[in-house]
C-alpha positions, 0 to 999 in steps of 0.5 A: 901523625903526618897532617895534610890540609888545604891552606885555604880551608885552613884560613877559613878554619881559622877565621870561622873557629879561631883554630888552625888545622895544624893543631891536629898534630898536637892532640892526644888522639890516643886519649880522644873520644871520637863518634860518626857524625849522624847529623846530616846526609853527607856524601862522605863519612864523617867523624867528631872527636874530642881530643886533649892537647898533648901534655894538657889536663 
């Protein structure tokens, strides 16, 4: 999976949540639970996912 993201957003995410956006490339997306994020009126479709790290139980 090719992942692209803004370096400023990556720094902000790391500061706020302690997780770099590049971690998404290490997740097992085939095993992920994914659903629509309808908590708020966003101007775009947003999804929430719970995905295990590849080769990690």
